[in-house]
TORPA-359890 format. One line per field, with one value per residue: residue number from 1; residue in three letters; x, y, z of N, C-alpha, C, O in turn. Coordinates in steps of 0.05 Angstrom, whole numbers. Layout:
BEGIN
resi <- NUM_...
resn <- ALA_...
nX <- X_...
nY <- Y_...
nZ <- Z_...
caX <- X_...
caY <- Y_...
caZ <- Z_...
cX <- X_...
cY <- Y_...
cZ <- Z_...
oX <- X_...
oY <- Y_...
oZ <- Z_...
This chain:
BEGIN
resi <- 1_2_3_4_5_6_7_8_9_10_11_12_13_14_15_16_17_18_19_20_21_22_23_24_25_26_27_28_29_30_31_32_33_34_35_36_37_38_39_40_41_42_43_44_45_46_47_48_49_50_51_52_53_54_55_56_57_58_59_60_61_62_63_64_65_66_67_68_69_70_71_72_73_74_75_76_77_78_79_80_81_82_83_84_85_86_87_88_89_90_91_92_93_94_95_96_97_98_99_100_101_102_103_104_105_106_107_108_109_110_111_112
resn <- MET_ASN_MET_VAL_VAL_THR_GLN_SER_ASP_GLY_ILE_ALA_LEU_MET_LEU_LEU_GLU_GLY_ARG_PHE_ASP_ALA_TYR_GLU_ALA_PRO_ARG_MET_SER_ALA_TRP_LEU_ASP_GLU_ASN_ILE_HIS_ALA_GLU_GLN_CYS_ARG_LEU_VAL_ILE_ASN_VAL_ARG_MET_VAL_THR_PHE_ILE_ASP_SER_THR_ALA_LEU_ALA_SER_LEU_VAL_LYS_GLY_MET_LYS_ARG_CYS_ARG_GLU_HIS_GLY_GLY_ASN_LEU_ALA_ILE_CYS_GLU_LEU_ASP_LYS_PRO_VAL_ARG_ILE_ILE_PHE_GLU_LEU_THR_ARG_LEU_ASP_LYS_ALA_PHE_LEU_ILE_VAL_ASP_THR_GLN_GLU_GLU_ALA_LEU_HIS_ALA_LEU_SER_LYS
nX <- -59_-89_-152_-196_-257_-313_-370_-411_-462_-500_-473_-430_-361_-297_-229_-174_-109_-46_-30_-80_-106_-117_-113_-131_-181_-228_-239_-254_-298_-332_-344_-371_-416_-440_-456_-490_-555_-627_-652_-634_-565_-505_-440_-371_-307_-243_-183_-133_-85_-72_-26_-23_-65_-102_-132_-171_-186_-207_-251_-282_-296_-327_-369_-391_-406_-446_-484_-498_-522_-565_-597_-613_-574_-506_-435_-379_-312_-253_-197_-155_-90_-38_-15_-57_-101_-87_-93_-148_-163_-139_-169_-217_-253_-258_-298_-343_-348_-366_-321_-283_-243_-235_-251_-291_-318_-339_-374_-409_-430_-458_-496_-537
nY <- -448_-507_-527_-579_-596_-638_-682_-729_-773_-731_-703_-651_-645_-623_-621_-599_-570_-552_-487_-464_-406_-337_-311_-350_-365_-336_-359_-412_-399_-377_-423_-451_-417_-425_-478_-483_-489_-476_-525_-587_-587_-620_-626_-642_-632_-645_-647_-670_-657_-607_-562_-522_-482_-424_-375_-346_-381_-422_-395_-386_-439_-451_-415_-436_-487_-474_-449_-492_-526_-495_-501_-553_-590_-615_-606_-640_-655_-685_-730_-705_-683_-691_-639_-603_-627_-619_-563_-559_-586_-554_-507_-526_-539_-589_-611_-587_-595_-646_-693_-739_-798_-816_-800_-832_-848_-799_-788_-831_-819_-772_-790_-812
nZ <- -824_-844_-870_-877_-904_-899_-908_-874_-873_-863_-824_-811_-823_-800_-810_-778_-786_-762_-733_-691_-682_-663_-712_-748_-729_-747_-798_-785_-754_-792_-822_-783_-778_-828_-824_-781_-771_-770_-760_-727_-715_-729_-715_-727_-704_-720_-689_-694_-719_-700_-675_-639_-598_-584_-539_-567_-608_-577_-555_-601_-613_-567_-574_-622_-604_-566_-599_-632_-595_-580_-623_-619_-630_-631_-620_-633_-612_-634_-629_-599_-591_-542_-522_-537_-513_-460_-455_-461_-415_-374_-379_-366_-406_-425_-397_-416_-472_-520_-524_-558_-573_-627_-696_-716_-669_-655_-698_-690_-639_-650_-684_-658
caX <- -74_-104_-178_-209_-285_-327_-396_-416_-489_-512_-456_-409_-335_-275_-203_-156_-80_-28_-36_-108_-102_-134_-112_-146_-207_-251_-245_-269_-324_-349_-353_-392_-440_-452_-466_-509_-581_-650_-656_-612_-539_-486_-414_-347_-282_-221_-160_-110_-61_-69_-2_-25_-91_-102_-158_-191_-196_-224_-275_-298_-307_-348_-391_-403_-419_-470_-503_-507_-540_-589_-612_-619_-553_-482_-410_-359_-284_-240_-169_-138_-63_-33_-14_-83_-118_-79_-105_-177_-165_-133_-191_-241_-270_-262_-324_-364_-350_-366_-294_-279_-216_-232_-272_-313_-333_-354_-396_-428_-443_-476_-516_-558
caY <- -471_-520_-537_-597_-598_-660_-689_-758_-778_-706_-691_-635_-652_-606_-630_-576_-577_-529_-469_-454_-383_-314_-306_-370_-370_-326_-378_-433_-388_-374_-450_-457_-402_-438_-504_-483_-483_-477_-553_-598_-586_-639_-619_-655_-618_-663_-630_-687_-644_-580_-561_-500_-470_-402_-369_-337_-405_-436_-380_-391_-466_-450_-402_-455_-508_-463_-445_-519_-536_-479_-512_-581_-608_-615_-603_-659_-651_-711_-735_-684_-690_-685_-611_-591_-638_-605_-537_-563_-594_-531_-488_-541_-542_-617_-617_-574_-606_-675_-699_-768_-805_-819_-788_-852_-845_-773_-793_-849_-804_-752_-804_-822
caZ <- -816_-865_-862_-896_-897_-912_-896_-871_-863_-853_-803_-823_-811_-806_-801_-775_-785_-757_-710_-690_-665_-669_-741_-763_-717_-764_-820_-773_-745_-816_-828_-763_-785_-852_-817_-759_-783_-752_-752_-711_-728_-718_-726_-716_-710_-715_-684_-690_-729_-689_-659_-620_-597_-566_-526_-587_-621_-557_-553_-625_-609_-547_-587_-641_-589_-555_-620_-640_-574_-581_-646_-614_-640_-615_-633_-620_-618_-632_-635_-587_-584_-514_-515_-541_-492_-434_-456_-455_-386_-357_-381_-358_-429_-429_-384_-431_-499_-525_-533_-561_-583_-656_-712_-718_-645_-657_-717_-677_-617_-661_-701_-641
cX <- -89_-131_-189_-237_-298_-354_-397_-443_-502_-497_-433_-383_-315_-250_-185_-127_-64_-36_-64_-107_-121_-135_-130_-175_-231_-258_-262_-297_-343_-360_-375_-418_-455_-465_-485_-536_-603_-656_-632_-586_-521_-459_-392_-323_-259_-195_-134_-84_-57_-45_-4_-54_-91_-130_-179_-202_-214_-251_-293_-310_-330_-373_-406_-418_-446_-492_-515_-528_-566_-608_-617_-598_-529_-457_-390_-331_-270_-211_-151_-111_-57_-31_-41_-102_-112_-92_-135_-181_-160_-155_-217_-261_-275_-288_-348_-369_-354_-339_-290_-252_-214_-255_-296_-330_-350_-378_-418_-444_-463_-498_-540_-582
cY <- -481_-530_-554_-602_-621_-663_-720_-762_-754_-693_-676_-640_-631_-617_-605_-586_-551_-513_-459_-431_-360_-307_-325_-374_-359_-345_-401_-424_-385_-402_-458_-443_-415_-464_-506_-472_-484_-505_-563_-598_-606_-634_-634_-638_-636_-646_-646_-675_-616_-581_-540_-489_-448_-396_-360_-361_-420_-421_-384_-419_-465_-437_-421_-477_-498_-459_-472_-529_-521_-489_-542_-600_-607_-613_-622_-652_-678_-709_-713_-696_-680_-655_-596_-601_-624_-578_-539_-570_-570_-511_-500_-544_-571_-626_-606_-587_-636_-681_-729_-773_-806_-805_-807_-851_-820_-776_-810_-834_-784_-764_-813_-804
cZ <- -841_-854_-884_-887_-913_-898_-894_-858_-850_-830_-817_-808_-819_-794_-801_-774_-781_-732_-712_-671_-674_-698_-757_-753_-734_-786_-809_-764_-769_-824_-808_-771_-809_-845_-794_-770_-762_-743_-737_-727_-713_-732_-712_-724_-701_-713_-682_-700_-720_-670_-637_-621_-577_-556_-546_-601_-602_-555_-577_-624_-590_-559_-606_-626_-578_-576_-630_-620_-574_-603_-643_-624_-621_-633_-618_-630_-615_-638_-624_-580_-555_-508_-517_-519_-465_-433_-449_-426_-368_-357_-373_-381_-435_-416_-400_-459_-498_-538_-534_-574_-613_-670_-715_-693_-645_-675_-704_-655_-627_-678_-684_-640
oX <- -101_-132_-191_-241_-294_-361_-386_-447_-514_-506_-419_-382_-314_-249_-181_-121_-68_-48_-72_-109_-138_-155_-142_-192_-251_-282_-282_-317_-367_-383_-395_-440_-479_-484_-495_-537_-598_-665_-611_-584_-521_-457_-393_-320_-256_-188_-115_-62_-40_-43_12_-65_-80_-150_-203_-227_-235_-272_-318_-332_-350_-395_-430_-439_-466_-515_-539_-549_-587_-632_-624_-603_-532_-459_-387_-327_-275_-201_-133_-108_-72_-45_-47_-118_-130_-102_-146_-200_-175_-160_-238_-284_-293_-299_-370_-392_-346_-334_-295_-239_-194_-276_-319_-355_-373_-400_-442_-468_-484_-517_-560_-602
oY <- -466_-539_-546_-611_-622_-649_-734_-755_-756_-673_-688_-640_-622_-623_-592_-607_-531_-524_-448_-434_-365_-297_-316_-384_-372_-348_-410_-438_-389_-403_-469_-455_-415_-472_-527_-449_-493_-510_-549_-608_-608_-637_-638_-632_-642_-632_-637_-682_-601_-597_-541_-488_-451_-409_-365_-362_-430_-434_-386_-423_-478_-446_-422_-484_-512_-465_-473_-538_-532_-485_-555_-624_-601_-617_-619_-644_-692_-690_-704_-716_-662_-647_-579_-585_-618_-570_-523_-561_-566_-498_-487_-552_-578_-647_-616_-589_-650_-674_-743_-755_-797_-799_-797_-852_-820_-767_-805_-837_-780_-751_-820_-809
oZ <- -856_-831_-907_-864_-937_-879_-911_-835_-829_-819_-833_-783_-842_-770_-822_-762_-795_-713_-733_-647_-691_-708_-776_-768_-736_-793_-821_-767_-767_-832_-816_-770_-810_-858_-787_-778_-739_-720_-735_-749_-689_-756_-687_-747_-677_-731_-669_-690_-731_-652_-618_-643_-555_-563_-542_-607_-611_-554_-574_-633_-594_-555_-606_-635_-579_-571_-636_-628_-568_-601_-663_-625_-597_-657_-594_-653_-595_-650_-639_-567_-546_-489_-501_-508_-450_-412_-434_-413_-348_-336_-373_-377_-450_-423_-397_-467_-479_-562_-514_-585_-625_-659_-715_-695_-635_-668_-706_-653_-615_-685_-695_-626
């Protein structure tokens, strides 16, 4: 899996590409740990190029979201392709996460 990390107006962005599974989850979790601070954290994870996601990857996202919210921030997920969106819907995680269609919408939602 490829990970591209950037920043925009104090919001940390990660673009994921490929299979997001138990093998790759620790790398993303390490990035979450680096970007979740005592002050409000705002993170965007763009999954538009993710072709597969497993339960370990979902668990690491949930952990990151909870930690962000504990610090007064949030984690947004954007650009879910249909197979990945179905996984979020089947697990009901679409109700837990801030999920938006585009990266711009995610940045706007977290800028408020």
